[in-house]
N, C-alpha and C positions, 0 to 999 in steps of 0.2 A: 507281720502275724502276731497278734499280744501275747503274752506269757500266757494266758488265762486259754487261749484258744489252741496254743502250742501242749499246754497239759490237758487240755479236752481228745486234742488229738491223741495224745501219748496213752493215753488209759484206754481207748478202743471208739472216743464219739468222732474218730476222723471223717468219716461219713458226714456226719451230722455238722460238722466243721466246714468241710466242704461246700454243702448245701448252704450253709448262711451265710459264707463269704461269697458262693456266688449269687443269692441275695442282694448281700449288700452293694456288690460291683454293679450289679442291673441295678438298683435304686441309682445308682451315683450315675450312671450311664445315663439313664434316663430323667434326671433332675438336668443333666448340662444339655442334653436335647430341650426341653422343656427353656432353659435358658435362654438357646438359641432361636429357638420359635417366638420365643417372647421379644428378644430383639428384632429380630428379621418381622415382626407384625409391627412395634414400634415404627419401623424404618419404613413402612409401609404408609402407614397413615402421617408420616413427616412428606410423603414424597406426595400423596393425595391431597396434602393441606398446602404445600409449597406453593403451586401458580398460585393460587386463590388469594393468600395472606401474605406470599414471600418467605425464603429462607427461615430466617432469623425470627419472623414470627410465629411461622410453624415449629420450628425449633423451641421454640420458648413455651407453646400450648402442648407440646406434646411433653416435654421436662413438668408442666403443669399439673398435667394427668397423672403423670408417675406418679408425681409428689402427693398428689391428691390420694393415690391409690394407696401409697405406703402409711400417709397418716391415719386413714379406714385402719389398714392392717397392726399398726399400732395400738388405736385404741382395741382392739379386738382384743388384741393379746395382754394388753394392759387387764381389761374387763374380766380376761381366763384367770389374769394370775392373783385377782384380786378373789377371784372366786376359791382358788385355788388354797390360797394362805388362811381365808377362813374353815376353809375344811380341815386344812392342818391343824388352828386353834380350835377348832370340834375335837378333834383326834387328842390332840395331847390335854387336853379336860378329860377326855376319858380313862386317858393312860394309869393316873393313880387306882382308877377304881377297881378297872381290868387287873392291875397286877396283884389286887388286895383280893380280887375275888380268885386267882387262877388255884394257890392253898385250898381253898373250900371249896371248888371245884375239881380238884383231885382227890380229897379227901369225902366227895360224896359219889364222885366214881366206883369208890371202893366199895362205898354200903349199898349202892341203890344205882344201878346206872339205868334202869329202863326210865327212871322219875330224873333223872339230869338229861336222856337223850331226848325225853316228852318237854320237857323247861324248856329248853334249847330251841324245838321248834316251835314253842310258844314263841320266844324271846324272836325269834327269825321273823314269824308272821307278824306281830306287832313291828319290830323292825320297816318292815316292806308295807305297811299299811299306812308309816306316817310318812 
């Protein structure tokens, strides 16, 4: 158990930590079972192809299929990573504006809280429409 989990358990979040650990353990077991199922599926494909193609050719065909799936998944992961980097760049560009606006917003909150809430609502609507 990690130090953070122990600290949470000591503070009184023991039940929540136990539930989180049980959930993580169940996900790990489910992941292992999926790997075993995939291996059995690949072996079944090999056994189905072996009589028609021979052992070596069937094994090569199954391996090529696995490599093809891996290449497709790597391409999808690369695309997702590029999208995440673009989003981070947009957020990084907006950070100086946000840090400059915080003191002004705090001052406005003291003077006119209803106006600030209304303007935040308008900004939220504009952001959603984009």
